[in-house]
Each structure stands twice: as C-alpha cells, then as structure tokens.
N, C-alpha and C positions, 0 to 999 in steps of 0.2 A: 787417231780415229775418234776420239772423244769429240772433236768438232763435226764429224761426220754424224754421229748419233744427235748431237744438238741439232745439226740442219735438219736432220729428218723430224725430230720433234717439233721443233718450230714450225715447220711446214704444215704439219696437221693441225697443230694449234691455230695457226693464222687461217688455215683454210676453214676449219669446223668452227672456230669460235669467234671469229671476226665478223663484224656486222658491215664492213666496208666492201663486200663482195659486188657492189653494184657496177664496179668500175668493168670496162670492158677487157676480157683476158686477164682478169686477175688471178684466177688459179694458175693459168700457163705461166704468168710472169713470176708467180711466188716459186712455182716448180724450177723455172730456169734459173732464178737467183738461188736457190739452193744447189742446183747442179753446179752453177759457175763457182760457189764456194768450195764444193767438193774437188772441182777440178783445180781451184787455186790452192787447195792445201796439198795437191799433189807436187806442187812446185816448192813448197816449203823446205825440203830438204837442200836444193839448190841455193835458195835464198841463205839458209844457214851456213852453208859451205862458203859462200862469197862473203858474209858477215865474218866468219873466223878467218879467212884469208885477207880480210880488209881489201876486197876487189871491188870497190864501188862502181868502177867504169863499166864492167858487164852489167851489173844491176841497172845502171843508168840506161844502158844501151837497150836492155831487154823491155824496161817498162816504158821508155820512149816510144818504140816501135808498138807495143801493146796499147799504149794509149793513143797513138796516132790511129790505129785502126778501130779503136773503140769509138774516137770522136767521129771519125768519118763514117762509120755505121750508126751511129746515134742520129748524126745530123740528117743523112740519107732516110732512114726510117721515119723519124718524126716529120720530115718534109712529106712523106708518102702518107702521112696521117695514122701511123700504126699506134702512137700513143704510148701507154704504159708498156707495152710489149716491146717497143723499141729500146728502151732502157735494158730491159732483161736481155734480149738478144745481144746488145752491145756488150753487157756484162759477160755473157757467155764467151763471146769472141775475144774479149781483153784476157779472160782466164786461160783459153787455148792458146793464144797466141803467146802469153808470159811463160807457159808451160813449154812450148816449143822453142821460143827463145833459150831459156834456162837450159834445155835439155841439148840444143844446138851447140851453145857456148861451151857446156862443159865437155862435150865430146870433142870440139875442136881443140880444147886444151890438154886434154888427156890422151 
C-alpha cells in the first residue's frame, strides 16, 4: 500500500505544483495514470507467485495480451486526435487486462 500512497501524493504534487498544465486533458491524464498504477499494483501478488514458481510462460502470455490491447488502443486514440489522454487510457487498459489475465490464469491452474 506504500505505492498507493506515493501515487496519491504524486498526483497532488503534479497537479498543483507543476507548470505544464497547459496540455489538453493534463489533469485527467495524470489521474488515469495514477489509477493505472494502483490497478497494476493489484496484480503484483500474481506476478510474485509466477516468479516464485519460475513460470515465465504465463507471465509472457498475460503481458503479450495486455500490450496488444494497449498498442491497438494507443494507435486508435492517437489517430482520433486524443493526444496525451490516449496514452493514459491505453495504460489503464493495459493494467486492467494484465490483472484480468493474471487472475484468469491463476484460477485456471488452481
């Protein structure tokens, strides 16, 4: 939970003290990136179990699927002209897909 606290503190520091807020959707993008970090932290126990079991094939499958969705979404949203928000939405998607894949794989094995 330390990383969750760090993400929240960084969110407020970046939003209130950064002078680069002239980008479109900057605040929403920072919020989404913090949310993505929190969701990705939920998948850390699965990641640790895979490292302990030396099961790199499940990790590779999960990350491949998540990166595929992130890449497609990033390309599509940048093509639509969403700019900075496209990367944040794609990172949230990556985090959720990674968590879902890890959860699915651990339940399928157990």
